[in-house]
C-alpha positions in Angstrom: 0.0 0.0 0.0 3.0 2.3 0.4 3.3 2.1 -3.4 0.2 4.3 -3.7 1.9 7.2 -2.0 5.6 6.5 -2.5 5.7 4.4 -5.7 7.4 7.0 -7.9 8.6 10.6 -7.7 5.2 12.0 -8.8 3.5 10.0 -6.1 6.0 11.3 -3.5 5.4 14.9 -4.6 1.6 14.5 -4.5 1.9 12.9 -1.0 4.0 15.8 0.3 1.4 18.3 -1.2 -1.4 16.3 0.3 0.2 16.7 3.7 0.8 20.4 3.0 -2.9 20.8 2.2 -4.0 19.1 5.4 -1.5 21.1 7.4 -2.8 24.3 5.9 -6.4 23.4 6.8 -5.4 22.4 10.3 -3.4 25.6 10.8 -6.3 27.7 9.6 -8.8 26.1 11.8 -6.6 26.1 14.9 -5.5 29.8 14.4 -8.8 31.2 13.2 -8.9 33.7 16.0 -5.5 35.2 15.3 -5.4 35.2 11.5 -5.9 38.8 10.1 -5.2 38.2 6.4 -7.8 35.6 5.4 -7.4 36.5 1.7 -3.7 35.4 1.8 -4.6 32.2 3.6 -7.3 31.4 1.0 -4.9 32.2 -1.9 -2.2 30.0 -0.3 -4.6 27.2 0.2 -6.0 27.4 -3.4 -2.5 27.3 -4.8 -1.5 24.3 -2.7 -4.7 22.6 -3.6 -4.2 23.2 -7.3 -0.6 22.0 -7.1 -1.7 18.8 -5.3 -4.3 18.0 -7.8 -2.0 18.7 -10.7 0.5 16.1 -9.4 -2.4 13.7 -8.4 -3.8 13.8 -11.9 -0.3 13.0 -13.3 0.1 10.3 -10.7 -3.3 8.7 -11.6 -2.7 9.0 -15.4 -5.8 11.2 -15.8 -4.5 12.5 -19.1 -4.7 8.9 -20.4 -8.3 8.9 -19.4 -9.0 12.0 -21.4 -7.3 10.5 -24.5 -9.0 7.2 -23.9 -12.4 8.9 -23.8 -12.0 10.2 -27.3 -10.0 7.7 -29.4 -9.0 4.7 -27.2 -5.4 4.8 -28.5 -3.9 4.6 -25.0 -4.7 2.6 -21.9 -7.3 4.2 -19.6 -6.0 6.0 -16.4 -7.0 5.0 -12.9 -10.4 6.8 -13.1 -12.3 7.3 -16.3 -13.4 10.8 -17.4 -17.1 10.0 -16.6 -16.4 8.3 -13.2 -17.9 9.5 -9.9 -14.4 10.4 -8.8 -13.8 12.6 -11.9 -17.1 14.4 -11.6 -16.7 15.0 -7.9 -13.2 16.4 -8.5 -14.3 18.9 -11.1 -17.4 20.0 -9.2 -15.5 20.4 -5.9 -12.7 22.3 -7.7 -15.2 24.6 -9.4 -16.8 25.3 -6.0 -13.4 26.1 -4.5 -12.4 28.4 -7.3 -15.7 30.2 -7.4 -15.5 30.7 -3.6 -12.0 32.0 -4.0 -13.2 34.6 -6.5 -16.1 35.6 -4.3 -13.6 36.1 -1.4 -11.9 38.8 -3.5 -15.0 40.9 -3.6 -16.5 40.0 -0.2 -13.7 40.4 2.3 -16.1 40.3 5.2 -16.9 36.7 4.4 -13.3 35.4 3.9 -13.1 33.5 7.1 -16.4 31.6 6.4 -15.3 31.0 2.9 -12.1 29.4 4.1 -14.0 27.0 6.3 -16.4 26.1 3.4 -13.4 25.6 1.1 -11.8 23.4 3.7 -14.9 21.3 4.1 -15.3 20.8 0.3 -11.6 20.0 0.0 -11.7 17.4 2.8 -14.7 15.7 1.1 -12.9 15.8 -2.2 -9.6 14.4 -1.0 -11.1 11.8 1.3 -13.3 10.4 -1.4 -10.7 10.3 -4.2 -7.9 9.0 -2.0 -10.1 6.3 -0.4 -11.2 5.4 -4.0 -7.5 4.9 -4.9 -7.1 2.6 -1.9 -10.2 0.7 -2.8 -9.0 0.2 -6.4 -5.6 -0.9 -5.2 -7.2 -3.4 -2.8 -9.4 -5.0 -5.5 -7.4 -4.4 -8.6 -3.7 -3.9 -7.8 -2.6 -4.5 -11.4 -4.0 -1.0 -12.3 -0.9 0.3 -10.4 1.7 -1.6 -12.4 2.8 1.7 -14.0 4.2 2.9 -10.7 
C-alpha cells in the first residue's frame, strides 16, 4: 500500500502536497482567532490545492483517461473521465475556485469561505484518495505503471 503514495517521484510529490494541504487546513482552523489576512490564507490554500491535484492527476494518469475517452489509442487511467471520482473532482474544484473569486469581492466573508473551502476539500480528497485505496485493494494490477 505504500506504493500508492511513494511508488514513484510524482506519487511522493503528491503525497507531500497532500500533507501540506492538510497542514494548511489544520493551521487555519486552529488559528482562526488570530489570522488577520484571510485572503492570503485562501490564496495559499487554493495554490497548494491546485498543485496537489496537478500532481495527483499525473500520478493517476488522468491525461490517459481523457485521450481514452476520445480515441482509445492509450490505456485508460486510474479513473475514467465520466467516473464519480472525476465528476466530484471537477465539481469540488469549481466550488473552491468560485468561492476563491467571491472572497476577492466579499472580504467580510473570507473567514467563512475558508471554512467552506476546507470542508469541500476534505470531502474531495477523502473520497478520491479512499477510492484509490479501494481500487488498489481490489485491482492492484492497475498500479503496475508505478
